[in-house]
Each structure stands twice: as C-alpha cells, then as structure tokens.
C-alpha positions, 0 to 999 in steps of 0.5 A: 221588321224582324231584322230590326228586332234582331239588331235591337237584341244585338245592340242591347246584349253584347255579352251574348255576342261576346260568347259567340265571338270570343277572343281566344289567344288574345294576349298572344295576338295583342302582343304580336300585333303591338310588336308589329304595329298592327291593329289587334282587331285585324289580327284577331279577325284573321285568326278567327277567319283562318282557324276559328282559334284552333292552333291545331288547324290544318287546311286541305291545302296544307296551311297550318295553325292559328294564322293558317300559314303555308310552310313555304310562306313560313320558311320565306318569312323566317329567311327574311328574319335571318333564321332557318324556316321552322319545320311544319310541326313547329307551326302548330305552336301558337307563338311561332305561328302568330309571330310569323303570321303577323310579320307576314301581315305587316309585310303585306300591309307595307307592300300595299301601302297600308291598304288592308283589303289588298293585304288580306286578299294577298294573304289569302290568294297570294301576292302574285294574284293580287298584283295581276288583278291590279295590273289588269285593272280587275280590282285595285283594292277599292273597298267599294268594288270588293265584288270584283275580286275574281276568286269567290273564296278570297272575296268572302275571306276579305269581307269576313275578316273586315266584318269581324274586325269591326265586330270585335272592336265594337264588342270589346273596345278597350275592355280587351286591353286588360 
C-alpha cells in the first residue's frame, strides 16, 4: 500500500525527481552522444553512475573524471584516434573525459552488436571478463539473466545505469533537448 502511494507521488511530481536527478553537463553529454551516435540518456546515466557528475572524481582504482576512465583506457582510445594519450590530469577536463569516454562506449556498443547490457558490463569489468563469461556460457548479455553476471559490482552497475537511463528519459524527454 505504501509503495503504491510513493509511486503516485513520483508520477504526480516529476519536478521533485528532476531536483533529485539533475542533468549536470547536459549540453556536453548531449553533444558528445550525438557525435558518436549514442543515446544521450545512456551517457547521462553512465556519468551519474560513475561520478555523480563530479568532473574531479577519482576512484580508488585510479579511474578519473566524469566517465571514470582508467588512464590506460584513455591512452588506448587516444591511440585509436591517432593521437597521443592524454596525461591523467587532462582526464579531469570534462570535455576531454566525455569525448574519450563516449568514443569508448560507442566502440563497446559496436563490438557487442548494439547490446547495451554487454557494453556496460565491459565498460565496468573489462572486455576480457565479458568475453570469458560469454565463452563459458555464464552470461551472454541477456537482460533476463543479469543476476548471472559474476561480479556483484558489475551487476549493480549495469542495473543502475539502465534504470537511470529510463528514469532520465521519463523525467526529461524532449525537455532537455533545448
């Protein structure tokens, strides 16, 4: 009964939810997503999940910036683009971070045939892990079997990004396109 009441409040007061889930760096995210052919809601959800919109975020493992790029991943992406890898401090620049991060996400989506669940799992756990899970038949990227993702952190990550993606789309829709 209480759950239904909460859902009613959520549905009737999207402004409250917009305050709880803002779209920091929206123009940057939207522009980079458009350039790479990505769903901007997916990129916004990834940014929120990875850094909560904080361009100065640095993880305990050394991931940096809005999209929490590992310096080695950023260097690989830059090399694929035909340029030298940026110094780690440069990854704190939102434009550089989102540019490299969206390129990498687009690459993963292409690599996994457009399957955003596989791409997000690879973004979090690494391509080698996702490839090993698929080869062993542990998890093949099926949304119905997300619980089979062996790493709890990756399972939570994929679920959260996808949930936020749908929440952002519902909350903002075309309003954010301005």
